[in-house]
N, C-alpha and C positions, 0 to 999 in steps of 0.2 A: 292690714295683712299684705296688701299689694306692695307696701314699702318695705316689708320685712323679708319677703321671699321673692326672688327673681325667677323669670321664666326659664333661665338657664339651669336652675336647680331642678325644676320639674323634668327638663329634658335629660339632664345627666342621670337622674335616678331612673328614667325610663329607657335608658340604654342608647341615647343619642350621643354622638361625639362631635366635637367642634371641628369644622373644616377650616383650619387656620389659613390655608392658602387662599380660600375664597371669602374670607371674612374681613371686615373692617371694624374699627372701634364702635361705629354707630350701627352696624348691621352684621351680626354674628350668624353664620350659617352652620346649622347642626344637621347631621345626617344619621339615619338609622336604616341601613339598607337603601332602598329606593326612596324612602321618605325624606323630605327636607322641610325644615322649619327655620325661618329667619327671625332672630330676636332683635328687637329695636327698642328705642326709648330707654336705654340704660337698663335693659332687662325687664321693663314693665309692659312691653307690648310684643306681639308676634304676628307673623302671617305665613301662610302656606303658598309658596310661589308656584306650586303645581295645581292649586285649587283655589277655592274662594274663602277658606278659613282665615280668620284673623281675630284679634281682640286682646284681652288681658289674661292674667295668669289663670283665672277661673275658667274662662272659655277654652284655654289651652288644655287644661286637665279634662274638660268635657270632650274636647276634640280628640284627644288621644285615647281616653278610656271609655267614652260613651256613657258618661254619668251625668246626673243633674247637678244643679248648683249646690245643693246641700252636701252631697257626697264630695263634690269638688272642693268645697270649703274645708271639709274635714281633712282631705288629703293635702291641701296646701298648709293647713295648720300643723300637720305632722312634720312638715319640712322646716318649721321655724328652728333656727339654730344650725341647720345643715350648711356646710361650707363647700360650695361647688369649686371645682378647679378654676383658677383665674388665669386667663390668657395673658401673656406678657406682650405688650405692644411696643413697637419702636416709636421713638419720638416722631410726631407728625411731620410729614414732608411738606407741610403747608404753613410753617410757622410765620413766614413773612408774606403770606398770600391771602389774608382774610380781611384786609381793609380796602375800602373802595368798592365800586360797583363791579359786577361780573365783567362787563366790557372793559372797564379801566384796568382791572387786574390782568385780563388777558393781554391787553395792549402793552402793559408794563413789562411783560416777560420777553426775553430775547428769542430770536428765531433759532431753531436748531441748526447747527453748523458742524462740518466735519471736525472731529476731535473733541467736541463738547461733551458734557456729561450725558445728556439725553442721546446724543449720537452713539456714544460708546455703549449705552444701555441697549439701544435698539439693535445695534450691529453685533455686539459681543454676547449679550445675554439672550436676546430674542432671535438672533441670527437672521435678521431681515436684510435682504440685499441692499446695497447702497442705492441702486437705481430706484427701488420702491420708496426708500426714505426720502430721496431727493424729490420724487413725485409728490409725496405728502407735503414736503416743505413748499414745493411749488404751488400746491393748492391752498397753502396758508393754514393748514389744520394742525400743525405741530408747534409747540413752544417748549422752551427750557423750564422745567420745574425746579424747585429747591432740591439741594443735595443730590444732583445728578439724575433727578426723575424726569419723566416726560409728561407733558400735557397734550391731550388729543381732543380737539374742539368738537363740541356738539353745537349744532346751529339749527335755527328754525327755517321755515320755507322761504323767508325773505333773506336768508343768509346771515342773520344776526347771531353772534355767539351767545348761547344760553348757559353754557357751562363746559366742563371738560373732564374727561377721564384722566386720572392720575396714576401712573405706574412707575415703579422704580425697584431697586434691589430690596426685596423684603417689604415693599410698601405698595398698597393699592387703595384708592379712594375716589371720590368725586368732589368737584368744586363745592366748597362751602357756600351755600346760598344760591348755587346754580341749579339748573333744571335739565334733566335728561330729555333730549329730543332725538337727534340722530347725528352720529359721526358720519361724514361723507367724504369718500375718496373717489374722484372721477368727475366727469362733466355731466351736468343735468341739462335737459332731460335725457334719459337713457332708457332703452327698451328692456334692459336686463338689470334687475335690482337684486343684489346678493346681500342678504341680511344676516349678520352675525351678532354675537352677544358682547363683543369687546372690540375696541379699535385695533388692538394688537392682532386679533384674529382677522379683522377686515383687511389689514395690510398684509398679513400672512397669506390669506387666500389670494389676494392680488399677486403676490409673489409666486405662489404655486401655479396660478393660471397664466402668468406672464402679463398681468395687467391687460385683460381682454378689452378690446375696443367695444364701445357702446355699452359699457357695464359701469354701474355705480356700486361701489363697495360700501356697505353701511354697517353701523353698529348701534344697537339700542342701549349699550352700556349696562346690559343685564336688567333693564327696566322695561315697563310697558305702560307708560303714562298716557293720559288722553292726548297730550301734545305729541307723543311718539306716534300714536295711532293716526292722528290727524296728518302728521308729516308723511307717513307711509301712504295714506290715502291720496294725498296730493301728488305723490310720485307715481303711484300705481294706476291712477285714473287716466293716465295718458294712453293713447292708442297702442295696441299690440305689445303690451308690457308683459314680461314674464317675472313673477315674484319667486325668487329662489331662497328657500329656507336653508341657510348655511350655518345653522346653529349647532351647538356642541352635541356630541354623541353620548348624551346621558339623559335621564328623565326630564331634567329642566329644559334641555335643548329640544327634546321631543314635544314638550308642552308648548314652547314658543313656536315650533314648526306647525303645530296644529292651529295655533292662533293665526299664523300667516296664511295657512290654507283656507281657513274660514274667511279671512279678509279677501283673499283672491277670488273665492267663489262668490262672495257678495258683490265684488266689483266687476266680475266677469273677465278677469285676466287669467292667464295660465299660471300654474304653480308647479314647482319642482323642489323635491327634497334632496339637497346636496349634503349628505352626511359625511363628516370627516372620517377617514379610516382609522384615526386615533381619537383621543378625547376631544381635542380642539384643533383648529387650523394652525396655530403656532407650533403645537407639538408635531403635527404632520410636517411642517416646514423644517423643524429641527431634525426629524428623522431623515428627511431627504438631504439636508445639508450634511449630516453625518455620513450618509451613504456616499455622497460625492467625495467627502474627505477620505473615506476608506478606500 
């Protein structure tokens, strides 16, 4: 039964809609009001990014409807033959980027330069100022991805690249075989740690603030792995640190902010919620740039 019915079928019939902008082929985000479910493993698995729920299709039905396994089995059986809407995915922007180790693949990519595909994407589509893009290039955290996309490095506490966020026109993903730890823009150690959910937002906030001194702009890449938490702990354990939750202005962003608050309270550092006045910091930056243009 697990092979015949996917989790996306359950969600579609339950009134959830696919958030194409925030989805990838391997992690499809479905929304129903404030509720969010991420479907993984080609439709066979799921998890709730705002809570602890996760599992297979039967646990998903139980989670949504509050029923036991027998009732869940009946409801899944009733969906055999149902054809959910299928998203159309663009060709992966990593066609030539899946061989070799993570470190080798990162080193094989060209640096971002004025006029390159990634430069145009960051400057024209994301409206990031040239000064911020140059700062990121200087810190060695940007590379040219395939088809004009951008790679933004995640690294561990020793500075080793563990993976990268991939963004381009109509494309978003994370390095195949890579691990989400932290994207870092700025010099460490720093007493002010601004944590966002995407490297684009970290750079956008840096632009909005004018790249404040003694500030490290960070991105979790939308994840919260043990490695991410360990890296945040290593940064926040320094004396007189302020942990700034600059996550998105939506339920998922608020959930991340509360995790950061709990971490700050545990470590004894100060905590601040820096909520973007729009959905995320890149949107805030675009609104400001549009206002200047007007």
